[in-house]
N, C-alpha and C positions, 0 to 999 in steps of 0.2 A: 817323255812321261805322259804328256797329254794324250798322245795317240793311243797308248795301251788302255788308258782310262776310258776313252771314247769307245775303244774296241770292246771292253767289258760291258759298258752300258748298252751299246748297240747289240752286242751278242746276246745279252740277257733279254732284251726286248723281243728280238726275233726268235730266240729260243722259246720263250714263253708262248708267243702267239703260234709259232709253227708246230710245236709239240702238242698244243691244245687242238689244233686242226687235225693233226695226225691221229690223236686218240679218238676224237669225235668221228673221223672218217672210218677208222678201224672198227669202232664199236658199231657203227651203222652198217658196215659191210658184214660184220659178224651176225647182226640181226637179219640182214638180207639173206644170208646163208642159212638162216633158221637155227642158229645156235641158241641154246637156251639162255634166258635172261640171267640165270644164275651164273653160267659160264662167262657171259659178257661182264657182269658186275664183279665177280670174284677173280677173274683171270685177265680178260682183255683190257679192261680199264685200268686195273691195278698195275699190271705189267706194262701197259702202254705208256703210262705216265713216267715210267723209268727209262724210256728211250733216251732222254737227254743224258742221264747218268751213264748209260751204256756207251753212248757215242763219245761223250767227253772223256770218260775214263779210258776207253779203248784207244782214242787218239793220243791221250797223254802218255799212256804206257808205251805205245808204239814209238813215240818220239823220245823215250828215255826218261820221262817224268813220272815214274811209278808212284812217287810220294803224292803227287796231285791226284792220280787215279785212286789210290787207296784213301786219301784224305776226303775225296769227293764222296766215296761210299760211306765212310764213317760219319761224315758231316751230314749227308742226306738222310741217313737212318736216324740220326739224332734229331734233325730238324723235322722230319715227318711226324715223329711221335711226341714232340715237345712244342716246337714253334707252330706247325700246321694244325695239329690236333688241339693245342691250346687255344689258338685264335678261333678255330671253328667252334669249339665248345663255348666260347664267349658269345657267339652269335645265337646258338641254341644248344641246350644239353644234348650230348651225343648218346642216344639210345643204341644198344647193341642187341636188337631183337632177333636178327637172322641167325638161324642155327649154322648156316654155311659159313658166315663170318666168324662165329664163335669157334668153329673148327680151325680157322686160319690162325688163331692166336698162338697155339702151341707150335704150329709149323713155323711161324715168323720168329718165335723165340729160338727154336732149334736152329734155324738158318743163321740167325745172328750169332749164336754161340759157335757154330761151325766156322763161320767167317773169322771170328775172333781167334780161334785156334789156328786156322790156316795162315793168317797174316803174320803170325809171330816169326820174326826173322826175315820177312819178305814173302815173295810169292814165286813158286816154281811152276813149270808147265804141268807137272804131276798134280800139284794142288789145284791147278785150273781144271784138270780133268775130273778130279774129285768133286769140285764145286758144280761142274756141269752135270755130272751124274746125280748129285744130290738134288739139283734143280729138276731134272727129269723125273725123279721119284716124287718130289713134292708136287709137281704139276700133275703127274698121273694120279696121285692120291686125291688132289683137289677136284680133278675132272670126274673121277669115280664117285666121290662123295657128293658131287653136284647133280647127280642123276635125278634125285628126288625133287619134289616141288618145294620151293621156298617162297612163300607168298610175299613176305615183307620185302625181300631183296628184288624179286621179280617186278613188283609194283614200282619200286624206286628206279630201276633200270629203264622200265617203260617210260616213265616220266622224264628221265634224263635224255632219252632219245626222241622225245615227242616234240622237239622244237619245229620240225618240219613234217607236215602231214604226208608228203610224198618223197620217198627216197629214191633217187636215180643212181643206179649202180655205177655208171660211168663217172658221174659227178663225184661220188664218194670215193671212187678209186683214185681219181685225179687229186682230190683233197688229201688222201692218205699218202700218195707218192710225193706230191709237192711238199706236204708238211714234213715228211721224213727227210727230203732233200734239203729243205731250208734249215731243219734241225741240225743236220750234218754240217752245213756251212757255218751256222752260228756257233756250233760247238768248236769248230776249228779256230774261229776268231777268238772265242773265249779262252781256249787253252793257250794259244800263242800270247794273248794279252796278259793272262794271269802269270805265265812263266816270265814274261818280260818285267812285270811289276815286282815279282818276287826277287828277281836279280837286281833290279834298280834300287829297291828299297831295303834289301837285305833281309826280307822275311823268308822263313823256311817254306819251301814249296808245299810241304805237308800242311802247314797252317793255312796257306792260301787255298788249297783244295778243301780243307776242312770248313772254311768259313765262306769266302767270297764265291768260289765255284759251287760249293755244296748248296748254299742258299739259292744261287741262280738256277741250278738244276732241279731244285725242289719247288720252284715257282709253279710248274704245271700242277703238282699235287695241291699246292696252296690255292690256286685258282679253281681247280675242280672241287676242292673241299668247301671253299667259301660259297661257291655257286650252289652246291648240294645243301649246305647248311641253311641258306636262305630259303630253299624249297622244302626243308625239313627231311631231306633224304639222308638220314644219319647213318644207316647201315652201309650205304654206298660210300660214305666218307671213310668209315673204318675199313671196308674192303679195299678201297683205293690205297690207303696208307699201308695196310698189312701186306697187300700184294706187291706194292712197290718195295717194301723192305725185304721181302723174300727174294724178289728179282735182283735187287741191289746186292744182297749178301751172297747170292749164288751165281746168278747169270752175269752180272756186271763184273764180279770178281773173276769169273771164269774167263771172260773176254780179256781182261787186263792181264791175267796171268799167262794166257796163251800167246798174246801178241807182244808182251813186253815184260817177261819175268825178270826178277832181280831182287836185290836187297833194298830195304828202306833206309834212307839217310837220316830221317827224323825218328828217333826212338819213341817219342811221345805218341806217335800214331798207333803203334802196337801196344802202348802202355796206357797212359792216362786217358787218351782219347777213346780207345776201345773200352776201357773200364766205364767211362761215362756213357758210351753207347749201350752197354749191357745194363747199366743202372736205369737209364731212361726207358729202355725196352721193358724191364721188369716193372717199373712204377706204372707205366702206361697200361701194361697187361693187367695189373692188379686193379687199376681204375676201371678198365673195361669189364672185368669179371665181376667185381663187387657191385651188386645192384644192377648189373648189366647196363650201365650207362656211365658216361664221363660228364659229371656236372661242372658248373662254371668254376667253382673254387678249385676243383682238381685240375681243370684246364689252366687256371691262373697259376697254380703251383708249377705245372710243366713249363709254361711260358716264361715265368720269372726265373726258374732254374736254368733254362736255356740261355737267357740274356745275361745271367750272373756268372755262369761257369765258362762258357765257350771262350770269352776273351782271354782267360787265363791259361789256355792251352797253347798259346804261342811259344 
């Protein structure tokens, strides 16, 4: 029992650091390739922070633990818009000034609803293809809408990437590749350890994926969001979380369904857990749209709601 616990702890530490390096390297390479700051903020960073979810869920599904894979997606989506957004808004009220980010809100909601429909009864390869095609459409629309200038988001992305005055392509390429490789290794340790704990303690794999694994794979979003909150880069926070949920709901689900299709053993995953995910997404969207900001009391409601409800999904 001690070894799996150490595996989860070590896996989470490596996963957080490695995925952070992967995102930073990928964002700097994208800037080096002269992609627009809007594309980097709305797509590269948001989707990049979902690399742990994709790798963990893909590995879990391939190894026959589809409940962990789906639980990870549901739990990560919930954590992003309650735990992470709530904590970030306690640091500073989260203003949503960027028009690009505001356009992501309905896409994120639509992606979440589609995932909720696809996951009923499990996942098939056909549903994986549908999710992949939906991701391609969403990504194409986001890239097309990002052609215009977005002063607010561009300024925040430039500040996020300004830690080093000189960017060396070889260095950032190595950072990206090594970060991805370490993320893959840590994810494998995390999946094996979580599966072992679920078997030893008698917890449902879906609950383990929904809580322990999901919180772990959401740590990159949390780290990026808290760092951005301290700098006042609030649009980057929202773009990161919305982009992550879009990729979780479509890209991660597509990978899981294609490599390990099957039925879910835990009915709560497609029932109460998905219902909570939809409720949190709706409440967070309302908070972002009304007044174009998430103030501290709204963030506190999201945070308390997460801490109060998730333990009862076991």
